[in-house]
C-alpha positions as CSV (number, residue, x, y, z in Angstrom):
1,M,-16.0,-21.3,-65.1
2,S,-17.0,-18.8,-62.4
3,A,-18.6,-15.4,-62.4
4,Q,-16.3,-12.7,-63.7
5,P,-14.8,-10.2,-61.3
6,D,-15.8,-6.6,-61.3
7,G,-12.5,-5.2,-62.4
8,P,-11.0,-2.0,-60.9
9,Y,-14.2,-0.1,-60.4
10,G,-16.4,-2.6,-58.4
11,P,-20.1,-2.7,-58.5
12,L,-22.1,0.2,-60.0
13,I,-24.1,0.7,-56.8
14,P,-24.0,-0.7,-53.2
15,M,-26.4,-3.5,-52.5
16,P,-29.6,-1.9,-51.3
17,E,-31.8,-2.9,-48.4
18,L,-34.3,-5.7,-49.3
19,T,-37.4,-3.6,-49.3
20,P,-39.6,-2.8,-52.3
21,D,-38.7,0.9,-52.2
22,A,-35.0,0.3,-52.0
23,L,-35.0,-2.3,-54.7
24,R,-37.1,0.0,-57.0
25,A,-34.6,2.9,-56.4
26,A,-31.7,0.5,-57.3
27,V,-33.4,-0.7,-60.4
28,A,-34.2,2.9,-61.4
29,R,-30.4,3.6,-61.3
30,I,-29.0,0.4,-63.0
31,A,-31.8,-0.8,-65.3
32,P,-34.5,1.9,-65.6
33,S,-36.2,0.0,-68.5
34,R,-37.1,-2.7,-66.0
35,I,-39.2,-0.4,-63.7
36,P,-42.5,-1.3,-65.4
37,A,-41.8,-5.0,-64.9
38,L,-40.9,-4.4,-61.2
39,T,-44.0,-2.3,-60.7
40,Q,-46.2,-5.0,-62.3
41,H,-44.6,-7.7,-60.2
42,L,-45.0,-5.7,-57.0
43,F,-48.7,-5.1,-57.8
44,E,-49.3,-8.8,-58.5
45,A,-47.3,-9.8,-55.4
46,T,-49.3,-7.4,-53.2
47,T,-52.6,-8.5,-54.7
48,N,-51.7,-12.2,-54.2
49,A,-50.5,-11.6,-50.6
50,Q,-53.8,-10.0,-49.8
51,Q,-55.9,-12.7,-51.4
52,T,-54.0,-15.5,-49.8
53,Q,-53.3,-13.7,-46.6
54,S,-49.6,-14.8,-46.9
55,L,-46.4,-12.9,-47.2
56,A,-45.0,-15.6,-49.5
57,P,-45.7,-13.6,-52.7
58,L,-44.0,-10.5,-51.3
59,R,-41.0,-12.6,-50.2
60,A,-40.8,-14.0,-53.7
61,F,-40.9,-10.5,-55.1
62,V,-38.1,-9.3,-52.9
63,H,-36.0,-12.4,-53.6
64,S,-36.4,-12.1,-57.4
65,W,-35.6,-8.4,-57.5
66,A,-32.7,-8.6,-55.0
67,V,-31.1,-11.3,-57.2
68,F,-31.7,-9.1,-60.2
69,V,-30.1,-6.1,-58.6
70,A,-27.2,-8.1,-57.2
71,T,-26.5,-9.4,-60.7
72,E,-27.1,-6.2,-62.7
73,R,-25.0,-4.0,-60.4
74,H,-22.0,-5.9,-61.8
75,P,-22.0,-5.2,-65.6
76,E,-19.7,-8.0,-66.5
77,R,-21.7,-10.5,-64.5
78,A,-24.9,-9.3,-66.1
79,A,-23.5,-9.5,-69.6
80,R,-22.2,-13.0,-68.9
81,L,-25.6,-14.1,-67.6
82,R,-27.3,-12.8,-70.7
83,E,-24.8,-14.6,-72.9
84,L,-25.3,-17.9,-71.0
85,E,-29.1,-17.5,-71.3
86,R,-28.7,-16.9,-75.0
87,I,-26.7,-20.1,-75.3
88,V,-29.3,-22.1,-73.5
89,G,-32.2,-20.5,-75.4
90,E,-30.7,-21.2,-78.8
91,G,-30.3,-24.9,-78.0
92,E,-27.5,-25.3,-80.6
93,Q,-25.0,-26.7,-78.1
94,D,-25.1,-28.8,-74.9
95,P,-26.4,-26.4,-72.3
96,A,-25.0,-28.3,-69.3
97,E,-22.0,-26.0,-68.8
98,A,-24.0,-22.8,-69.4
99,I,-26.7,-24.0,-67.0
100,A,-24.1,-24.8,-64.3
101,E,-22.5,-21.3,-64.7
102,I,-26.0,-19.6,-64.6
103,R,-26.6,-21.5,-61.3
104,E,-23.2,-20.2,-60.0
105,I,-24.1,-16.6,-60.9
106,R,-27.5,-16.8,-59.3
107,E,-26.0,-18.4,-56.1
108,S,-23.4,-15.7,-55.9
109,A,-26.0,-13.0,-56.4
110,E,-28.2,-14.6,-53.7
111,A,-25.3,-14.7,-51.3
112,E,-24.4,-11.1,-52.0
113,A,-28.0,-10.1,-51.4
114,G,-28.0,-12.0,-48.1
115,L,-30.6,-14.5,-49.2
């Protein structure tokens, strides 16, 4: 089964630029309750980047939040992902199909974000 279409209204917001500020603004619009998690992740990524003298932690931050925004800007896709994660988390049925669909959703979100 593939990711569900948007329906007649399309995504809630356009895909933002892949910068911390643009991703923060997008998260503030579509999932404001996640701003503390984004802020904490950015702080940790910045600290780790400075300590390791590597951009890898910041790249991981951008990747993670770009996929989040690409998913959450499509309410049906986001709801389906949460349902699939619930199915896998409960462990009451074979998770293979749910895991495959989660992978499809993430790959679709990565492509949409240009990652």
